[in-house]
C-alpha positions in Angstrom: 5.4 -21.2 9.4 3.3 -21.6 12.5 1.6 -24.9 12.3 -1.4 -25.9 14.4 -3.7 -28.8 13.9 -6.6 -27.9 11.6 -5.1 -24.5 11.1 -5.2 -22.6 7.9 -2.2 -20.5 6.7 -3.6 -17.8 4.5 -2.0 -14.9 2.7 0.4 -13.0 5.1 -0.2 -9.5 6.3 1.3 -7.7 3.3 -0.8 -9.6 0.7 -2.9 -7.2 -1.2 -6.7 -7.1 -1.1 -8.5 -6.1 -4.3 -11.5 -4.1 -5.1 -14.2 -2.0 -3.3 -15.0 -2.2 0.4 -17.7 -1.7 3.0 -16.5 0.8 5.6 -17.0 -0.5 9.1 -15.8 -0.5 12.7 -16.0 -3.0 15.4 -15.5 -0.4 18.1 -14.0 3.1 18.0 -15.5 5.6 20.4 -15.8 4.7 24.1 -19.6 4.4 23.7 -19.2 2.1 20.7 -16.7 -0.1 22.6 -19.0 -0.3 25.6 -22.0 -1.2 23.4 -20.0 -3.9 21.5 -18.6 -5.4 24.7 -22.0 -5.5 26.3 -23.4 -7.2 23.2 -20.7 -9.8 23.4 -21.6 -10.4 27.0 -25.1 -11.1 26.0 -24.2 -14.1 23.9 -22.3 -13.2 20.7 -20.5 -16.2 19.2 -16.7 -16.5 18.8 -16.0 -18.5 15.6 -12.3 -18.4 14.8 -9.1 -17.7 16.8 -6.4 -16.0 14.8 -2.9 -16.5 16.0 -0.2 -14.2 14.6 3.6 -14.5 15.2 6.3 -12.0 14.4 9.3 -14.1 13.3 11.7 -11.1 13.5 13.6 -10.0 16.5 12.5 -6.5 15.7 9.2 -4.6 16.1 6.5 -4.4 13.4 4.3 -1.3 13.9 1.0 -1.0 12.0 1.2 -4.4 10.4 -1.8 -5.0 8.2 -3.4 -8.4 8.5 -5.6 -9.6 5.6 -7.8 -12.6 6.2 -9.2 -14.2 3.0 -12.8 -15.4 3.0 -11.7 -18.7 1.3 -9.5 -19.5 4.3 -12.1 -18.4 6.9 -14.9 -20.5 5.4 -12.7 -23.6 5.6 -12.5 -23.3 9.4 -16.0 -21.8 9.8 -18.3 -22.9 6.9 -21.0 -20.4 6.1 -19.2 -17.5 7.8 -20.7 -14.1 6.7 -18.1 -11.3 6.8 -20.8 -8.7 7.1 -21.5 -10.1 10.6 -17.9 -10.5 11.8 -16.1 -8.2 14.2 -12.5 -8.6 15.3 -11.6 -8.6 19.0 -8.2 -8.8 20.7 -7.2 -11.2 23.4 -9.0 -9.2 26.1 -12.2 -9.0 24.1 -11.9 -5.4 23.1 -13.1 -4.6 19.5 -10.4 -3.8 16.9 -11.0 -1.5 13.9 -11.4 -3.6 10.7 -12.4 -3.1 7.1 -14.3 -5.4 4.7 -13.0 -5.5 1.2 -14.4 -6.6 -2.2 -11.3 -7.9 -3.9 -12.4 -7.8 -7.5 -15.2 -5.3 -7.9 -18.0 -7.9 -8.1 -19.7 -6.5 -5.0 -18.9 -9.7 -3.1 -16.8 -9.3 0.0 -13.5 -11.3 -0.1 -11.3 -10.1 2.7 -11.3 -8.8 6.3 -8.5 -6.4 7.0 -7.2 -5.1 10.4 -3.9 -3.9 11.9 -1.8 -5.0 14.8 1.4 -3.7 16.4 4.1 -6.4 17.2 7.1 -6.3 19.5 10.2 -8.4 18.6 9.2 -12.0 18.3 5.8 -11.3 19.7 2.8 -13.6 19.3 -0.7 -12.2 19.4 -4.2 -13.7 19.3 -7.4 -12.3 18.1 -10.9 -13.7 17.7 -13.5 -13.3 15.0 -16.9 -12.8 16.6 -20.4 -12.8 15.2 -21.7 -9.3 16.1 -22.9 -5.9 14.8 -20.3 -4.0 12.7 -20.5 -0.3 13.5 -19.7 2.4 10.9 -16.3 4.0 11.0 -15.9 7.6 12.3 -14.1 10.4 10.4 -11.1 10.1 12.8 -10.8 6.4 12.0 -9.9 7.1 8.4 -6.1 7.0 7.8 -6.1 6.6 4.0 -7.9 8.4 1.2 -7.6 8.7 -2.6 -9.7 10.2 -5.4 -9.8 11.5 -9.0 -9.4 15.2 -8.9 -11.2 16.5 -12.0 -10.9 20.1 -10.9 -7.1 20.0 -11.1 -6.7 18.7 -14.7 -7.5 15.1 -13.9 -5.0 14.4 -11.1 -5.3 11.3 -9.1 -4.2 12.0 -5.5 -3.9 9.7 -2.5 -2.5 9.7 1.0 -2.3 8.1 4.4 -1.3 9.5 7.8 2.4 9.7 6.8 2.7 10.4 3.0 0.8 11.8 0.0 1.1 11.5 -3.7 -0.4 12.4 -7.0 -0.2 11.2 -10.7 -1.3 13.0 -13.8 -4.4 12.5 -15.9 -5.3 13.3 -19.5 -6.5 16.9 -19.1 -3.0 18.0 -18.0 -1.6 17.1 -21.4 -3.7 19.8 -23.1 -3.7 22.5 -20.4 -2.9 25.7 -22.2 -1.1 27.3 -19.3 1.4 24.5 -18.5 0.8 21.2 -20.3 2.6 18.2 -19.0 2.9 14.6 -20.2 4.3 12.4 -17.5 3.5 9.1 -15.9 5.9 9.8 -13.0 4.8 9.6 -9.3 4.7 13.0 -7.6 5.3 13.5 -3.8 3.6 15.7 -1.3 5.3 16.0 2.1 3.4 16.6 5.3 4.0 16.7 9.0 0.5 16.1 10.2 -1.3 12.7 10.5 -4.7 14.0 9.4 -5.7 13.7 5.7 -4.9 16.9 3.8 -5.5 16.3 0.1 -9.0 17.8 -0.1 -8.0 20.9 1.9 -4.9 21.5 -0.1 -6.7 21.3 -3.4 -9.5 23.5 -2.1 -7.1 26.3 -1.1 -5.0 25.8 -4.2 -1.9 27.0 -2.5 -0.1 23.7 -1.8 3.3 24.8 -3.1 3.7 26.9 0.1 4.1 25.4 3.6 1.4 26.7 5.9 2.5 24.5 8.7 1.5 21.1 7.4 3.9 20.5 4.6 3.6 21.2 0.8 4.3 20.1 -2.7 8.1 20.8 -2.8 8.9 18.0 -5.2 9.4 18.4 -8.9 8.5 15.2 -10.9 8.3 16.7 -14.4 8.8 14.1 -17.1 11.0 11.9 -14.7 9.8 8.8 -12.9 9.4 10.7 -9.6 9.3 8.3 -6.7 8.5 4.8 -8.1 7.3 5.4 -11.6 8.3 3.0 -14.3 9.0 2.5 -18.0 10.0 -0.4 -20.3 13.7 -0.7 -20.6 15.5 -1.8 -23.8 18.9 -1.3 -25.4 17.9 2.1 -26.6 16.7 3.4 -23.3 13.6 3.8 -21.2 10.2 3.9 -23.0 7.5 5.5 -20.9 3.7 6.0 -21.2 1.6 9.1 -21.4 -0.6 10.2 -18.5 -3.2 7.7 -17.2 -6.4 7.5 -19.1 -8.9 6.1 -16.5 -9.0 5.5 -12.8 -11.1 3.6 -10.3 -11.1 3.5 -6.5 -11.5 -0.1 -5.3 -11.1 0.3 -1.5 -11.0 3.6 0.4 -10.2 3.0 4.0 -10.3 3.4 6.9 -7.3 1.1 6.9 -6.4 0.3 3.3 -6.7 2.2 0.0 -6.7 0.3 -3.3 -7.1 2.0 -6.7 -6.2 1.3 -10.3 -4.9 3.4 -13.2 -5.0 2.5 -16.9 -2.3 3.7 -19.2 -3.0 3.5 -23.0 -0.6 1.5 -25.2 2.7 3.2 -25.9 5.5 2.4 -28.4 8.3 0.0 -27.4 10.7 -1.7 -29.9 8.7 -4.4 -31.7 5.2 -3.3 -30.6 3.1 -1.4 -28.1 2.5 -2.1 -24.4 -0.4 -1.0 -22.2 -0.4 -1.0 -18.4 -2.9 -1.3 -15.6 -1.3 -0.1 -12.3 -2.9 -1.2 -9.0 -1.7 0.8 -6.0 -2.3 -0.2 -2.4 -1.5 2.1 0.6 -2.1 1.1 4.2 -2.4 3.3 7.3 0.9 3.9 9.1 3.1 2.9 6.1 5.8 5.0 4.4 5.5 2.7 1.3 2.9 2.1 -1.5 2.6 -1.4 -3.0 2.5 -1.3 -6.8 1.2 -4.0 -9.1 1.7 -3.4 -12.8 0.1 -5.7 -15.3 1.3 -5.3 -18.9 -0.6 -6.3 -22.0 0.3 -6.4 -25.7 4.0 -7.0 -25.1 5.9 -8.3 -28.1 8.0 -10.5 -25.9 9.6 -10.6 -22.4 9.8 -7.2 -20.8 12.4 -5.5 -18.7 11.0 -2.8 -16.5 12.9 0.2 -15.2 11.5 1.4 -11.9 12.8 4.9 -11.2 13.7 7.7 -8.8 14.0 11.1 -10.2 17.4 12.8 -10.2 17.4 16.3 -8.6 20.2 18.7 -7.7 22.1 17.4 -4.8 20.6 14.0 -4.8 22.4 10.7 -4.5 21.4 7.1 -4.9 22.4 3.9 -3.2 22.1 0.3 -4.4 23.8 -2.3 -2.3 25.7 -5.0 -4.2 23.3 -7.8 -5.2 20.4 -5.9 -3.6 16.9 -5.7 -4.9 16.3 -2.3 -3.4 17.4 1.3 -4.3 17.2 4.5 -2.2 17.9 8.1 -2.6 18.4 11.2 -0.5 18.0 14.8 -1.7 17.6 18.3 -0.5 14.2 20.0 -1.2 14.5 23.5 -2.6 18.2 23.6 -2.1 17.7 22.3 1.5 15.6 25.2 2.7 12.6 22.8 2.9 14.4 19.9 4.4 15.4 16.6 2.8 13.6 13.8 1.1 14.3 10.1 1.0 12.8 7.9 -1.7 13.1 4.1 -2.2 12.1 1.2 -4.4 12.0 -2.3 -2.9 11.4 -5.4 -4.9 10.0 -8.6 -3.5 12.4 -11.2 -2.0 14.1 -13.3 -4.7 13.7 -10.6 -7.4 16.5 -10.0 -9.8 17.5 -6.4 -10.6 20.3 -4.5 -12.3 21.0 -0.8 -11.6 21.0 1.6 -14.5 20.1 5.3 -15.1 19.1 7.8 -17.6 19.7 11.5 -17.6 16.5 12.0 -15.6 16.3 9.0 -13.3 18.1 6.4 -11.2 16.7 3.0 -12.2 16.3 -0.5 -10.9 15.8 -2.7 -13.9 14.0 -6.0 -13.4 12.2 -8.6 -15.6 8.4 -8.5 -15.7 6.8 -11.8 -14.8 5.6 -13.9 -17.7 2.3 -14.4 -15.9 0.8 -11.9 -13.4 1.7 -8.5 -12.4 5.1 -7.0 -11.5 5.0 -6.2 -7.8 7.2 -3.9 -5.8 7.1 -1.3 -3.1 8.0 2.4 -3.4 7.8 5.1 -0.8 9.4 8.2 0.7 10.1 10.1 3.9 10.5 13.8 4.8 13.0 14.6 7.5 10.6 17.3 8.8 7.7 14.9 8.9 8.4 13.7 12.4 9.1 10.0 11.6 12.4 9.7 9.8 15.0 12.2 11.0 17.9 11.7 8.5 19.4 9.6 5.8 20.7 6.9 8.2 17.2 6.6 9.6 15.8 6.3 6.1 18.3 3.6 5.2 17.1 1.7 8.3 13.5 2.1 7.3 14.2 0.6 3.9 16.2 -2.3 5.4 13.4 -3.0 7.8 10.8 -3.2 5.0 13.0 -5.6 3.1 13.3 -7.7 6.3 9.6 -7.7 6.9 8.9 -8.8 3.3 11.4 -11.7 3.7 10.0 -12.8 7.0 6.2 -12.3 6.9 3.9 -12.6 9.9 3.0 -16.3 10.5 -0.7 -16.8 10.8 -2.9 -19.7 11.9 -6.7 -19.9 12.0 -8.2 -22.3 14.5 -12.0 -22.9 14.8 -13.7 -22.4 18.1 -16.1 -25.0 19.3 -19.2 -25.2 17.1 -17.6 -23.9 13.8 -17.6 -27.4 12.2 -14.1 -27.1 10.7 -12.7 -28.8 7.7 -8.9 -29.4 7.7 -7.1 -27.3 5.1 -3.9 -25.5 4.6 -2.4 -23.0 2.2 1.2 -21.6 2.2 1.9 -18.0 3.1 2.0 -15.7 0.1 3.8 -12.4 -0.7 
């Protein structure tokens, strides 16, 4: 951990923010950058220096940095996030997002991204200034409830897209489906496509951007779960309610509620929180279970399809698969599930899914990452590259960015320190 006198060590970059957000940009267009720089020159106040260190001898592209208001106010009492912009070491504004972590309409976090080379240390400053609205092109994440398509919830970033199924699909006369699996939409463009694909309603065909080639059915898809017992995997029905808590431009956070379903000895309900950041192949899932009759084992799954194979290294807390899409004519897909460092897991399977079975925490949510890559998407070329992508994620989780906050003269600091958190 990077230690500096009077420094605060807040939640590391992968720590999740909560609830709704205020969309904002400290810079963006050339005109906006010039205006912000000119404003700084006229006497804006720098309050906090943020020092970030990559402990890995490997690059970390698109690393999300989440600064918690509790930590910031310890080094700069009275700090108002609505008036804070982020600037890099040269004074240039950096795109950032303000986030309400729990839906109480009170801002709790400041989120931005940084690219790190191997073992690189970077510094940023938090400056009192005018936050400017984000432009359309700044948005790299998006998610929404899709009432017009039988209550889907769909979401995406610049690399991947997903959907899960809502209540109306269960009673659709043409093709009803009850499934809490996680569907996959592959794409080879960085722009956001969900709205366009739903509008055209022809997303099973590739018109040059990708398509919905993946079949989730009643399986777990890519990262869905169920409760595992001696008599198999017990899964919920479709989600019943949804709410978007943060919707970009950098970070998307939403929650899905699943009504109680039968497990041996009782019934269990789930609230699933999903966080997806710009530039990431992986979603961060947090599942909170209520009503459990006792300790729970959770099976996190990847659907079995023709030609697919799975891989779990001995003693590993991660699982990956590789499979041809549409018999290989639409390329290949890699999916993976990665648990947090120190998690215990046992491989298992059903007729429909490969599973990684892990105990749910006695207190708090079960946290894990799941994601995918398409070999025609332009980022992961083959299975070997996908295996490396999964290993790299596990390495980043085990060695988070080290962060320190140091007040700049006039901030009236109070000494405080908190450990880094996953």
